[in-house]
C-alpha beads as a LAMMPS data file, in Angstrom:
LAMMPS data file: protein, C-alpha beads

323 atoms
322 bonds

1 atom types
1 bond types

-500.0 500.0 xlo xhi
-500.0 500.0 ylo yhi
-500.0 500.0 zlo zhi

Masses

1 110.0

Atoms # bond

1 1 1 0.000 0.000 0.000
2 1 1 1.341 3.448 -0.879
3 1 1 2.170 6.099 1.692
4 1 1 -0.652 8.216 0.318
5 1 1 -3.150 5.783 1.843
6 1 1 -2.164 6.672 5.423
7 1 1 -3.742 9.465 7.440
8 1 1 -6.984 11.315 6.806
9 1 1 -8.121 13.452 3.903
10 1 1 -8.304 17.232 3.914
11 1 1 -12.103 17.092 3.971
12 1 1 -12.173 14.770 6.985
13 1 1 -9.641 16.917 8.805
14 1 1 -11.627 20.074 8.081
15 1 1 -14.799 18.515 9.522
16 1 1 -12.919 17.422 12.622
17 1 1 -11.494 20.905 13.188
18 1 1 -14.638 22.835 12.325
19 1 1 -13.122 24.723 9.403
20 1 1 -13.718 24.605 5.680
21 1 1 -11.350 22.620 3.419
22 1 1 -10.611 25.920 1.668
23 1 1 -9.287 27.345 4.936
24 1 1 -7.001 24.348 5.454
25 1 1 -5.602 24.687 1.934
26 1 1 -5.197 28.437 2.369
27 1 1 -3.167 27.947 5.552
28 1 1 -0.967 25.484 3.698
29 1 1 -0.327 27.901 0.826
30 1 1 0.267 30.973 2.992
31 1 1 2.053 29.598 6.017
32 1 1 3.290 26.119 5.085
33 1 1 0.822 24.449 7.459
34 1 1 0.473 21.308 5.385
35 1 1 0.992 17.560 5.753
36 1 1 4.554 16.448 6.422
37 1 1 4.325 13.723 3.764
38 1 1 3.294 14.761 0.255
39 1 1 3.379 11.672 -1.999
40 1 1 3.361 12.369 -5.721
41 1 1 0.202 11.412 -7.545
42 1 1 -1.919 11.055 -4.422
43 1 1 -4.298 13.252 -2.518
44 1 1 -2.795 14.813 0.548
45 1 1 -3.134 12.811 3.754
46 1 1 -2.735 14.179 7.252
47 1 1 -1.015 12.079 9.898
48 1 1 -1.334 12.379 13.709
49 1 1 1.420 15.000 13.928
50 1 1 -0.234 17.050 11.178
51 1 1 -3.594 16.870 12.953
52 1 1 -2.038 18.044 16.237
53 1 1 -0.410 20.924 14.363
54 1 1 -3.722 22.028 12.790
55 1 1 -5.538 21.675 16.113
56 1 1 -2.972 24.038 17.654
57 1 1 -3.413 26.440 14.741
58 1 1 -7.172 26.490 15.338
59 1 1 -6.777 26.924 19.090
60 1 1 -4.416 29.871 18.714
61 1 1 -6.407 31.694 16.039
62 1 1 -9.606 31.191 18.060
63 1 1 -7.822 32.857 20.991
64 1 1 -6.986 35.927 18.927
65 1 1 -3.428 35.144 17.818
66 1 1 -2.672 36.447 14.282
67 1 1 -2.607 33.578 11.738
68 1 1 1.061 34.035 10.781
69 1 1 2.163 33.925 14.419
70 1 1 -0.155 31.019 15.138
71 1 1 1.273 29.116 12.179
72 1 1 4.840 29.495 13.447
73 1 1 3.818 28.184 16.857
74 1 1 1.823 25.318 15.331
75 1 1 4.764 24.253 13.173
76 1 1 6.897 24.060 16.314
77 1 1 4.255 21.754 17.762
78 1 1 4.793 19.256 14.961
79 1 1 8.567 19.651 15.038
80 1 1 8.649 18.956 18.753
81 1 1 6.401 15.952 18.285
82 1 1 3.884 17.034 20.942
83 1 1 0.525 18.781 20.944
84 1 1 1.063 22.042 22.776
85 1 1 -2.592 22.953 23.113
86 1 1 -2.664 22.073 26.830
87 1 1 0.776 23.486 27.602
88 1 1 1.010 26.845 25.823
89 1 1 -1.856 29.229 26.457
90 1 1 -2.420 31.932 23.903
91 1 1 -1.138 35.422 24.807
92 1 1 -3.524 37.139 27.194
93 1 1 -5.690 34.022 27.679
94 1 1 -5.511 31.156 30.142
95 1 1 -5.269 27.585 28.933
96 1 1 -8.498 26.787 30.756
97 1 1 -10.378 29.416 28.784
98 1 1 -9.251 28.377 25.322
99 1 1 -11.526 25.405 24.697
100 1 1 -15.134 24.302 25.178
101 1 1 -15.962 21.604 27.754
102 1 1 -17.960 19.488 25.340
103 1 1 -17.488 16.125 27.053
104 1 1 -18.778 13.021 25.280
105 1 1 -20.569 14.460 22.269
106 1 1 -20.570 13.808 18.549
107 1 1 -17.624 14.868 16.449
108 1 1 -19.890 17.325 14.611
109 1 1 -20.525 19.162 17.900
110 1 1 -16.830 19.720 18.410
111 1 1 -16.342 21.029 14.896
112 1 1 -19.366 23.306 15.163
113 1 1 -18.231 24.686 18.527
114 1 1 -14.696 25.350 17.275
115 1 1 -16.027 27.230 14.264
116 1 1 -18.312 29.287 16.503
117 1 1 -15.466 30.143 18.893
118 1 1 -13.469 31.416 15.911
119 1 1 -16.553 33.432 14.863
120 1 1 -16.279 31.727 11.482
121 1 1 -19.846 32.266 10.266
122 1 1 -19.416 30.639 6.827
123 1 1 -17.984 27.482 8.409
124 1 1 -20.827 27.342 10.955
125 1 1 -23.405 27.745 8.180
126 1 1 -21.771 25.064 6.031
127 1 1 -21.604 22.553 8.880
128 1 1 -25.226 23.132 9.879
129 1 1 -26.363 22.573 6.315
130 1 1 -24.274 19.406 6.131
131 1 1 -25.672 17.858 9.321
132 1 1 -29.235 18.678 8.260
133 1 1 -28.714 17.016 4.891
134 1 1 -26.867 14.027 6.343
135 1 1 -28.965 13.230 9.418
136 1 1 -32.293 14.970 8.956
137 1 1 -33.803 17.670 11.101
138 1 1 -34.614 15.744 14.293
139 1 1 -31.204 14.113 14.687
140 1 1 -29.427 17.317 13.650
141 1 1 -31.269 19.248 16.365
142 1 1 -31.170 16.676 19.169
143 1 1 -27.635 15.360 18.622
144 1 1 -25.721 18.330 17.193
145 1 1 -27.390 21.745 17.429
146 1 1 -28.863 21.584 20.943
147 1 1 -25.817 19.936 22.613
148 1 1 -23.481 22.497 21.039
149 1 1 -25.695 25.379 22.164
150 1 1 -25.743 23.982 25.704
151 1 1 -21.958 23.604 25.741
152 1 1 -21.403 27.150 24.530
153 1 1 -23.934 28.449 27.058
154 1 1 -22.196 26.655 29.915
155 1 1 -18.877 28.071 28.739
156 1 1 -19.853 31.731 28.858
157 1 1 -21.667 31.272 32.181
158 1 1 -18.427 29.963 33.724
159 1 1 -16.023 32.451 32.111
160 1 1 -17.330 35.910 33.048
161 1 1 -19.568 36.139 29.959
162 1 1 -16.531 36.048 27.690
163 1 1 -18.198 33.831 25.096
164 1 1 -21.511 35.660 24.746
165 1 1 -20.637 36.692 21.186
166 1 1 -20.017 33.029 20.338
167 1 1 -23.457 32.002 21.581
168 1 1 -25.138 34.852 19.703
169 1 1 -23.416 33.950 16.435
170 1 1 -24.181 30.243 16.819
171 1 1 -27.827 30.925 17.741
172 1 1 -28.321 33.205 14.759
173 1 1 -26.949 30.649 12.305
174 1 1 -28.963 27.801 13.837
175 1 1 -32.104 29.928 13.625
176 1 1 -31.310 30.688 9.987
177 1 1 -30.805 26.993 9.209
178 1 1 -34.063 26.025 10.935
179 1 1 -36.080 28.702 9.166
180 1 1 -34.597 27.656 5.857
181 1 1 -35.628 24.084 6.611
182 1 1 -39.130 25.321 7.462
183 1 1 -39.721 27.089 4.158
184 1 1 -38.273 24.213 2.142
185 1 1 -39.974 21.480 4.192
186 1 1 -43.127 20.644 2.254
187 1 1 -44.250 22.403 -0.898
188 1 1 -47.935 21.699 -0.176
189 1 1 -48.960 21.750 3.488
190 1 1 -51.960 19.564 4.205
191 1 1 -55.388 21.150 4.413
192 1 1 -57.171 21.593 7.685
193 1 1 -56.718 23.567 10.882
194 1 1 -53.154 24.668 11.643
195 1 1 -50.775 24.118 14.531
196 1 1 -50.184 27.337 16.474
197 1 1 -46.704 27.649 17.997
198 1 1 -45.842 30.381 20.487
199 1 1 -43.617 31.143 23.435
200 1 1 -45.488 32.050 26.615
201 1 1 -45.579 35.786 27.420
202 1 1 -42.349 36.002 29.450
203 1 1 -40.321 33.572 27.319
204 1 1 -37.672 34.771 24.873
205 1 1 -36.057 31.422 23.927
206 1 1 -37.363 30.457 20.501
207 1 1 -34.834 28.027 18.997
208 1 1 -36.453 24.791 20.274
209 1 1 -39.813 26.044 19.019
210 1 1 -38.224 26.899 15.670
211 1 1 -36.947 23.318 15.500
212 1 1 -40.472 22.008 16.148
213 1 1 -41.845 24.370 13.496
214 1 1 -39.364 23.027 10.958
215 1 1 -40.127 19.437 11.949
216 1 1 -43.860 19.916 11.471
217 1 1 -43.294 21.656 8.140
218 1 1 -41.189 18.683 7.075
219 1 1 -44.258 16.497 7.725
220 1 1 -46.369 18.755 5.516
221 1 1 -48.494 20.032 8.415
222 1 1 -49.967 23.556 8.397
223 1 1 -48.212 25.807 10.908
224 1 1 -48.593 29.283 12.376
225 1 1 -45.454 30.325 14.256
226 1 1 -45.707 33.448 16.449
227 1 1 -42.271 33.469 18.060
228 1 1 -41.053 34.858 21.370
229 1 1 -42.982 36.340 24.299
230 1 1 -46.469 36.337 22.782
231 1 1 -48.818 38.392 25.006
232 1 1 -51.728 36.450 26.463
233 1 1 -54.280 38.595 24.643
234 1 1 -52.511 38.100 21.323
235 1 1 -52.282 34.345 21.832
236 1 1 -55.985 34.206 22.678
237 1 1 -56.811 36.138 19.513
238 1 1 -54.549 33.926 17.386
239 1 1 -56.196 30.766 18.689
240 1 1 -59.743 32.066 18.199
241 1 1 -59.020 33.385 14.705
242 1 1 -57.172 30.321 13.365
243 1 1 -59.098 27.493 15.079
244 1 1 -56.011 25.278 15.471
245 1 1 -55.964 21.538 15.957
246 1 1 -53.047 21.942 18.371
247 1 1 -51.249 24.731 20.216
248 1 1 -47.603 24.321 21.231
249 1 1 -46.586 26.593 24.111
250 1 1 -42.859 26.829 24.831
251 1 1 -41.473 27.578 28.301
252 1 1 -37.747 27.328 28.997
253 1 1 -37.918 27.839 32.783
254 1 1 -40.497 27.341 35.520
255 1 1 -40.481 31.089 36.106
256 1 1 -42.024 31.625 32.653
257 1 1 -44.485 28.709 32.597
258 1 1 -48.021 30.132 32.663
259 1 1 -50.328 27.271 33.662
260 1 1 -53.404 29.482 33.840
261 1 1 -52.841 30.586 30.250
262 1 1 -52.374 26.966 29.134
263 1 1 -55.655 25.976 30.784
264 1 1 -57.405 28.922 29.131
265 1 1 -56.134 27.901 25.691
266 1 1 -57.114 24.266 26.254
267 1 1 -60.659 25.378 27.126
268 1 1 -61.054 27.677 24.123
269 1 1 -63.818 26.298 21.915
270 1 1 -64.455 27.260 18.313
271 1 1 -66.285 26.002 15.277
272 1 1 -69.945 25.893 14.266
273 1 1 -72.632 25.268 16.848
274 1 1 -73.092 21.562 17.410
275 1 1 -69.540 20.794 16.307
276 1 1 -67.496 22.876 18.690
277 1 1 -64.002 21.668 19.454
278 1 1 -60.970 22.632 21.511
279 1 1 -57.285 22.405 20.583
280 1 1 -54.793 19.938 21.973
281 1 1 -52.331 21.976 24.052
282 1 1 -48.749 20.783 23.925
283 1 1 -46.681 21.930 26.903
284 1 1 -43.232 22.092 25.316
285 1 1 -40.020 22.815 27.166
286 1 1 -38.535 22.165 30.619
287 1 1 -40.480 25.022 32.211
288 1 1 -43.606 22.845 32.390
289 1 1 -41.981 20.029 34.364
290 1 1 -43.213 19.290 37.864
291 1 1 -46.976 19.194 37.262
292 1 1 -49.186 16.566 35.710
293 1 1 -50.724 17.904 32.484
294 1 1 -54.410 18.733 32.795
295 1 1 -57.023 17.156 30.492
296 1 1 -56.581 18.341 26.916
297 1 1 -52.833 18.808 27.393
298 1 1 -49.753 16.704 26.651
299 1 1 -46.125 17.205 27.603
300 1 1 -43.729 15.664 25.065
301 1 1 -40.258 14.710 26.229
302 1 1 -38.493 16.007 23.141
303 1 1 -38.691 17.089 19.525
304 1 1 -39.231 13.624 18.076
305 1 1 -42.120 12.858 20.415
306 1 1 -43.705 16.263 19.812
307 1 1 -43.688 15.772 16.046
308 1 1 -45.113 12.273 16.476
309 1 1 -47.957 13.494 18.704
310 1 1 -49.047 16.167 16.249
311 1 1 -48.664 13.883 13.232
312 1 1 -50.892 11.251 14.856
313 1 1 -53.429 13.915 15.762
314 1 1 -53.733 14.929 12.111
315 1 1 -53.844 11.307 10.987
316 1 1 -56.730 10.651 13.403
317 1 1 -58.590 13.751 12.152
318 1 1 -58.105 12.623 8.559
319 1 1 -59.411 9.143 9.357
320 1 1 -62.564 10.571 10.888
321 1 1 -64.712 9.306 13.772
322 1 1 -64.789 5.590 14.387
323 1 1 -61.729 4.899 12.223

Bonds

1 1 1 2
2 1 2 3
3 1 3 4
4 1 4 5
5 1 5 6
6 1 6 7
7 1 7 8
8 1 8 9
9 1 9 10
10 1 10 11
11 1 11 12
12 1 12 13
13 1 13 14
14 1 14 15
15 1 15 16
16 1 16 17
17 1 17 18
18 1 18 19
19 1 19 20
20 1 20 21
21 1 21 22
22 1 22 23
23 1 23 24
24 1 24 25
25 1 25 26
26 1 26 27
27 1 27 28
28 1 28 29
29 1 29 30
30 1 30 31
31 1 31 32
32 1 32 33
33 1 33 34
34 1 34 35
35 1 35 36
36 1 36 37
37 1 37 38
38 1 38 39
39 1 39 40
40 1 40 41
41 1 41 42
42 1 42 43
43 1 43 44
44 1 44 45
45 1 45 46
46 1 46 47
47 1 47 48
48 1 48 49
49 1 49 50
50 1 50 51
51 1 51 52
52 1 52 53
53 1 53 54
54 1 54 55
55 1 55 56
56 1 56 57
57 1 57 58
58 1 58 59
59 1 59 60
60 1 60 61
61 1 61 62
62 1 62 63
63 1 63 64
64 1 64 65
65 1 65 66
66 1 66 67
67 1 67 68
68 1 68 69
69 1 69 70
70 1 70 71
71 1 71 72
72 1 72 73
73 1 73 74
74 1 74 75
75 1 75 76
76 1 76 77
77 1 77 78
78 1 78 79
79 1 79 80
80 1 80 81
81 1 81 82
82 1 82 83
83 1 83 84
84 1 84 85
85 1 85 86
86 1 86 87
87 1 87 88
88 1 88 89
89 1 89 90
90 1 90 91
91 1 91 92
92 1 92 93
93 1 93 94
94 1 94 95
95 1 95 96
96 1 96 97
97 1 97 98
98 1 98 99
99 1 99 100
100 1 100 101
101 1 101 102
102 1 102 103
103 1 103 104
104 1 104 105
105 1 105 106
106 1 106 107
107 1 107 108
108 1 108 109
109 1 109 110
110 1 110 111
111 1 111 112
112 1 112 113
113 1 113 114
114 1 114 115
115 1 115 116
116 1 116 117
117 1 117 118
118 1 118 119
119 1 119 120
120 1 120 121
121 1 121 122
122 1 122 123
123 1 123 124
124 1 124 125
125 1 125 126
126 1 126 127
127 1 127 128
128 1 128 129
129 1 129 130
130 1 130 131
131 1 131 132
132 1 132 133
133 1 133 134
134 1 134 135
135 1 135 136
136 1 136 137
137 1 137 138
138 1 138 139
139 1 139 140
140 1 140 141
141 1 141 142
142 1 142 143
143 1 143 144
144 1 144 145
145 1 145 146
146 1 146 147
147 1 147 148
148 1 148 149
149 1 149 150
150 1 150 151
151 1 151 152
152 1 152 153
153 1 153 154
154 1 154 155
155 1 155 156
156 1 156 157
157 1 157 158
158 1 158 159
159 1 159 160
160 1 160 161
161 1 161 162
162 1 162 163
163 1 163 164
164 1 164 165
165 1 165 166
166 1 166 167
167 1 167 168
168 1 168 169
169 1 169 170
170 1 170 171
171 1 171 172
172 1 172 173
173 1 173 174
174 1 174 175
175 1 175 176
176 1 176 177
177 1 177 178
178 1 178 179
179 1 179 180
180 1 180 181
181 1 181 182
182 1 182 183
183 1 183 184
184 1 184 185
185 1 185 186
186 1 186 187
187 1 187 188
188 1 188 189
189 1 189 190
190 1 190 191
191 1 191 192
192 1 192 193
193 1 193 194
194 1 194 195
195 1 195 196
196 1 196 197
197 1 197 198
198 1 198 199
199 1 199 200
200 1 200 201
201 1 201 202
202 1 202 203
203 1 203 204
204 1 204 205
205 1 205 206
206 1 206 207
207 1 207 208
208 1 208 209
209 1 209 210
210 1 210 211
211 1 211 212
212 1 212 213
213 1 213 214
214 1 214 215
215 1 215 216
216 1 216 217
217 1 217 218
218 1 218 219
219 1 219 220
220 1 220 221
221 1 221 222
222 1 222 223
223 1 223 224
224 1 224 225
225 1 225 226
226 1 226 227
227 1 227 228
228 1 228 229
229 1 229 230
230 1 230 231
231 1 231 232
232 1 232 233
233 1 233 234
234 1 234 235
235 1 235 236
236 1 236 237
237 1 237 238
238 1 238 239
239 1 239 240
240 1 240 241
241 1 241 242
242 1 242 243
243 1 243 244
244 1 244 245
245 1 245 246
246 1 246 247
247 1 247 248
248 1 248 249
249 1 249 250
250 1 250 251
251 1 251 252
252 1 252 253
253 1 253 254
254 1 254 255
255 1 255 256
256 1 256 257
257 1 257 258
258 1 258 259
259 1 259 260
260 1 260 261
261 1 261 262
262 1 262 263
263 1 263 264
264 1 264 265
265 1 265 266
266 1 266 267
267 1 267 268
268 1 268 269
269 1 269 270
270 1 270 271
271 1 271 272
272 1 272 273
273 1 273 274
274 1 274 275
275 1 275 276
276 1 276 277
277 1 277 278
278 1 278 279
279 1 279 280
280 1 280 281
281 1 281 282
282 1 282 283
283 1 283 284
284 1 284 285
285 1 285 286
286 1 286 287
287 1 287 288
288 1 288 289
289 1 289 290
290 1 290 291
291 1 291 292
292 1 292 293
293 1 293 294
294 1 294 295
295 1 295 296
296 1 296 297
297 1 297 298
298 1 298 299
299 1 299 300
300 1 300 301
301 1 301 302
302 1 302 303
303 1 303 304
304 1 304 305
305 1 305 306
306 1 306 307
307 1 307 308
308 1 308 309
309 1 309 310
310 1 310 311
311 1 311 312
312 1 312 313
313 1 313 314
314 1 314 315
315 1 315 316
316 1 316 317
317 1 317 318
318 1 318 319
319 1 319 320
320 1 320 321
321 1 321 322
322 1 322 323
């Protein structure tokens, strides 16, 4: 077997590091940060020493070190035969503050977090699109997007808010990816009453609800998404005007969960006399934990279950009584 068969490809390395292959090639051209072995007639392959060198390059640039200076330090890492990422903190930063405590998560989470820490918007966007295409919306949200958001959130909470800009950038790109998935989900939503999705009045966290919106759109279900902090009066008007089959109310924390409002929505009847009906109220989010759902309400444990509940509701409506 030729030497060119050893190591990993540039594309695989880029995914591992959370950068684009173009960035890796650009670093090679500009600063000589390339694989030590370059066999003729074969694609470039990156060995363990090369990977450690590129990891150090990413760590240093994410910490604010100029690329040329970071490249010189990274090359010394390979020459010395050790990965210096735990031994040489970037100027002005502590070693403890240079990485994200991701723990046991998927490789895609690590790449996405590294790109976000570098504030590399194009790389973040590309990776989000790739995981959505490769795994589908539910797995992309539950196994990649949400865990990475949680890791970044924990990081800035424990580091004097130093990573707030990272969380904002990551959240914006995830929201963009989810909304894009929503509008490209199903060309022809099914007929019938819609699903109303809204955050309770004091709730500003919308990303999980955006994921549910995209998941329902992917199933071809009619949706009406109202976003963050919907006033009680506005929610009441939206429910009465649209006559939904289901209403998803998102609450991130117990301090925002409005059980009286949920009961009011569940009791809202509409339709012609003699055929009045009420919507199924879905209590979505951790804010609703701790109480048993009242009649007419359900509390799904996650995105997959929530989509399944609503899909079955529409299937039952389509089948009609006695089916």
